[in-house]
C-alpha positions in Angstrom: -12.7 25.7 -48.8 -9.9 25.0 -46.4 -6.8 25.2 -48.2 -3.2 23.8 -47.0 0.0 24.4 -48.6 2.8 22.4 -48.2 6.7 22.9 -48.9 9.4 21.0 -48.1 12.7 23.0 -47.8 16.2 21.2 -47.6 19.7 21.3 -48.0 22.4 19.0 -49.5 23.2 17.9 -45.6 19.9 17.0 -45.1 18.1 15.9 -48.2 15.0 14.5 -46.4 14.6 18.3 -45.5 11.1 19.8 -43.2 8.1 20.3 -44.3 6.1 23.0 -43.7 2.2 23.8 -44.1 0.1 26.8 -44.1 -3.7 27.1 -43.9 -5.9 29.7 -45.5 -9.5 29.6 -46.1 -10.8 30.2 -49.9 -12.7 29.7 -52.7 -10.4 29.9 -55.5 -8.2 26.9 -55.5 -5.0 26.9 -57.5 -4.1 24.6 -60.7 -1.0 22.7 -60.7 1.9 25.2 -63.0 0.5 27.9 -61.6 2.3 30.0 -58.6 1.9 31.5 -55.3 3.1 34.9 -53.3 3.6 34.4 -49.5 5.4 36.8 -47.3 7.7 34.0 -46.8 9.0 33.5 -50.2 11.2 36.2 -52.3 9.7 34.7 -55.4 6.7 32.9 -55.5 6.4 29.0 -55.8 5.3 27.2 -58.1 2.3 24.5 -57.6 3.3 20.9 -58.1 0.1 19.0 -57.1 -3.5 19.7 -55.7 -5.3 17.2 -53.7 -8.9 17.3 -53.0 -10.8 15.9 -50.0 -14.3 16.4 -50.8 -15.4 14.8 -47.9 -13.8 17.2 -45.3 -14.0 20.0 -48.1 -10.5 20.8 -47.8 -7.8 21.0 -50.8 -3.8 20.4 -50.5 -1.5 22.3 -52.3 1.9 21.0 -52.5 4.8 23.9 -53.7 8.1 23.3 -55.0 10.5 22.3 -52.9 13.0 24.7 -51.9 16.9 24.0 -51.9 18.6 25.8 -48.7 22.5 26.1 -47.9 24.0 23.9 -46.1 23.4 24.1 -42.2 20.6 26.4 -43.0 17.7 24.0 -41.4 18.8 24.9 -37.6 16.7 26.8 -35.5 16.8 30.2 -37.9 15.0 28.5 -41.0 12.0 27.3 -38.6 11.8 30.8 -36.4 11.3 32.8 -39.9 8.9 30.2 -40.8 6.6 30.3 -37.6 7.1 34.4 -38.1 5.0 33.8 -41.4 2.6 31.2 -39.8 3.9 28.6 -41.4 4.0 25.4 -38.9 6.5 22.7 -39.3 4.4 19.2 -40.2 6.0 16.3 -37.6 
């Protein structure tokens, strides 16, 4: 099944933030409350929502949001995300 992880990254000066996604193929689907570790996170992130689309055989996993320091959403965050295969959702 195709699994799409989604996370919102925001700061106090940009509360709207940025949303990133990353795709996986897996037969294991995490549940709300479980934690997911990825190379981009220093600590595992909690799953806050799971949405199944059985027609498309996909699952969307929303992770807890991450607050960054002010001004951190420019450039560097986007470069680091790309290095870890996270894509900015437009």
